[in-house]
C-alpha positions in Angstrom: 0.0 0.0 0.0 1.3 3.5 -0.9 2.7 5.4 2.1 1.6 8.8 0.8 -1.7 10.1 2.2 -3.5 12.7 0.2 -6.2 14.9 1.8 -9.7 14.7 0.4 -10.5 18.1 -1.1 -11.7 20.9 1.1 -15.5 21.5 1.1 -16.2 17.8 0.5 -18.4 15.7 2.7 -18.2 11.9 2.0 -21.7 10.9 3.0 -23.1 7.4 3.7 -26.4 6.0 4.9 -25.7 3.3 7.4 -27.6 0.2 8.6 -29.4 -0.6 5.4 -31.4 -3.7 6.4 -35.0 -4.9 6.0 -35.5 -4.1 9.7 -35.4 -0.4 8.7 -37.0 -0.5 5.3 -39.5 2.3 5.9 -37.0 4.5 7.6 -34.4 3.9 4.7 -37.0 5.0 2.1 -37.9 8.1 4.1 -34.2 8.9 4.6 -33.5 8.6 0.8 -36.5 10.9 0.2 -35.2 13.5 2.7 -31.7 13.5 1.1 -33.3 14.0 -2.3 -35.3 16.9 -1.0 -32.0 18.5 0.2 -30.5 18.0 -3.3 -28.1 15.3 -2.1 -28.0 12.8 -4.9 -24.7 11.0 -4.4 -24.1 9.0 -1.3 -23.1 5.5 -0.3 -25.6 2.9 0.9 -23.9 0.8 3.6 -25.6 -2.6 3.8 -25.2 -5.1 6.6 -26.2 -8.4 4.9 -27.1 -10.2 8.1 -27.9 -7.3 10.4 -28.2 -8.1 14.0 -27.8 -11.8 13.2 -31.5 -12.1 12.4 -32.8 -14.2 9.5 -35.7 -11.7 9.2 -33.1 -9.2 7.9 -32.2 -11.4 4.9 -32.7 -9.5 1.6 -33.7 -12.7 0.0 -36.9 -12.4 2.0 -37.3 -8.7 1.1 -37.4 -8.7 -2.6 -39.2 -5.4 -3.1 -36.8 -3.6 -0.8 -33.8 -5.1 -2.6 -35.3 -4.0 -5.9 -35.9 -0.5 -4.5 -32.2 -0.2 -3.4 -31.0 -1.4 -6.8 -33.3 1.1 -8.6 -31.8 4.0 -6.7 -28.6 3.8 -8.9 -26.4 4.5 -5.9 -23.2 2.9 -4.8 -23.8 -0.1 -2.5 -21.1 -1.0 -0.1 -20.8 -3.5 2.7 -21.1 -2.3 6.3 -19.9 -5.3 8.3 -21.6 -8.6 8.1 -24.0 -8.5 11.1 -22.9 -5.1 12.5 -22.1 -6.7 15.8 -20.2 -9.4 17.5 -21.7 -12.6 18.9 -21.9 -11.0 22.3 -23.9 -8.1 20.8 -21.3 -5.4 21.0 -20.2 -3.1 18.1 -16.9 -2.9 16.2 -17.6 -6.3 14.7 -14.2 -7.0 13.2 -11.9 -5.3 15.8 -10.6 -8.5 17.5 -10.8 -10.9 14.6 -7.9 -12.6 12.9 -7.4 -12.0 9.1 -8.8 -15.5 8.5 -11.9 -14.8 10.4 -12.3 -11.4 8.7 -12.0 -13.0 5.3 -14.5 -15.7 6.0 -17.1 -13.3 7.3 -16.6 -10.7 4.5 -16.7 -13.4 1.8 -20.0 -14.7 3.2 -21.4 -11.2 3.4 -20.5 -10.5 -0.2 -22.2 -13.7 -1.3 -25.4 -12.6 0.6 -25.4 -9.3 -1.1 -25.0 -10.7 -4.6 -27.8 -13.2 -4.0 -30.1 -10.8 -2.1 -29.7 -7.5 -4.0 -28.0 -8.7 -7.2 -24.9 -6.5 -6.9 -21.4 -6.9 -5.8 -20.5 -4.2 -3.2 -18.1 -1.4 -4.3 -16.3 -1.1 -1.0 -16.2 -1.9 2.7 -16.7 0.3 5.7 -16.7 -1.5 9.1 -19.1 -0.6 11.9 -17.9 2.4 13.8 -15.2 2.7 11.2 -13.1 0.4 13.4 -11.2 -2.7 12.2 -7.7 -4.1 12.2 -5.3 -2.8 9.5 -5.3 -6.3 8.0 -8.8 -5.7 6.7 -7.5 -3.6 3.8 -5.6 -6.6 2.3 -8.6 -8.9 2.8 -10.8 -6.3 1.0 -8.3 -6.0 -1.8 -8.0 -9.8 -2.2 -11.9 -10.0 -2.4 -11.9 -7.5 -5.3 -13.4 -4.6 -3.4 -12.5 -1.2 -4.7 -12.0 0.7 -1.4 -12.0 0.3 2.3 -12.3 2.8 5.2 -10.7 2.7 8.6 -11.3 5.8 10.8 -10.4 8.9 8.8 -8.4 7.0 6.1 -9.9 6.0 2.8 -8.0 3.3 1.1 -8.3 3.3 -2.7 -7.5 -0.4 -3.3 -7.4 -0.1 -7.1 -5.1 2.8 -7.4 -3.1 1.9 -4.3 -3.7 5.4 -2.8 -4.8 6.7 0.5 -6.9 9.7 1.4 -7.8 11.3 4.7 -10.4 13.5 6.1 -10.2 15.8 9.1 -12.9 14.0 11.0 -15.8 11.6 10.8 -19.2 12.6 12.2 -21.7 9.9 12.8 -25.2 10.2 14.1 -26.3 7.8 16.8 -29.3 6.6 14.9 -31.7 8.9 16.8 -30.7 12.3 15.5 -27.9 13.0 18.0 -24.4 13.5 16.8 -21.0 12.5 18.2 -17.6 14.1 17.7 -18.9 17.6 18.2 -15.3 18.9 18.1 -15.5 18.3 14.3 -17.9 21.3 14.1 -14.9 23.6 14.1 -13.6 21.8 11.1 -17.0 22.3 9.3 -16.7 26.0 9.9 -13.2 25.9 8.3 -14.5 23.9 5.4 -12.3 20.9 6.0 -13.1 17.5 4.4 -15.2 15.2 6.6 -17.1 12.0 6.5 -20.8 12.0 7.5 -22.6 8.9 8.5 -26.4 9.1 9.0 -28.8 6.4 10.2 -32.3 5.4 9.2 -33.8 6.4 12.6 -32.6 10.0 12.1 -35.8 10.7 10.2 -37.6 10.8 13.6 -35.5 13.7 14.9 -34.4 16.5 12.6 -31.0 17.6 13.9 -29.0 15.4 11.5 -30.8 16.7 8.4 -30.7 20.3 9.7 -26.9 19.9 9.9 -26.7 18.6 6.3 -28.9 21.6 5.2 -26.6 24.0 7.0 -23.5 22.4 5.6 -24.9 22.7 2.1 -26.5 26.1 2.1 -24.4 28.1 4.5 -21.0 26.4 4.4 -21.1 25.4 0.7 -20.2 21.7 1.2 -20.5 19.3 -1.7 -21.9 15.9 -0.7 -20.7 12.8 -2.5 -20.5 9.0 -2.0 -17.1 7.3 -1.5 -16.8 5.6 -4.8 -18.1 8.6 -6.7 -15.4 10.6 -5.1 -12.7 8.1 -5.9 -13.7 7.8 -9.6 -14.8 11.3 -10.4 
């Protein structure tokens, strides 16, 4: 992997909609509608193929939802396998060996191909946390990019990009990493992660509107940015 790290352009917000799963079908549809209303047309759909380790979240049993996601024409990337460990905690891949990571990621990709009919573009682990070894696993599986923390690994061009911070909602409209708001005022590049349940509380979407209208941010999905 290249040692040089390039900064994502100022004024860019790499944006993703997390926890795409049948459990949140209605909320996902509403979130996509809200983003369209804001004029945000490029973003990454982060799908967890076996969300919460529940068979009810299988896309093979949610054909209409899978068709809806495909019809959006947006990048679909994998967001973990189940989004949690067997004990129910987050950061699913943090303590796994490379062999365990590869097995779970390979199975997740198979589920996405069967359930939605697409191969994922990239991989973003839950909480953006994973061992460094996950980048090689992702590359070996043919994925185009992988993200760990504030580093975006372009696996095809062997390049790395960084952002000043990542801001993620908590799924109920509240935001973490409030120190990043200074970076927003300065126009620094950031990653923004929103969740389906944000539609029930408006602070996340108000933040997006402020970033777009007052601060002049351009929102774009990960793969769209890497291939623009």
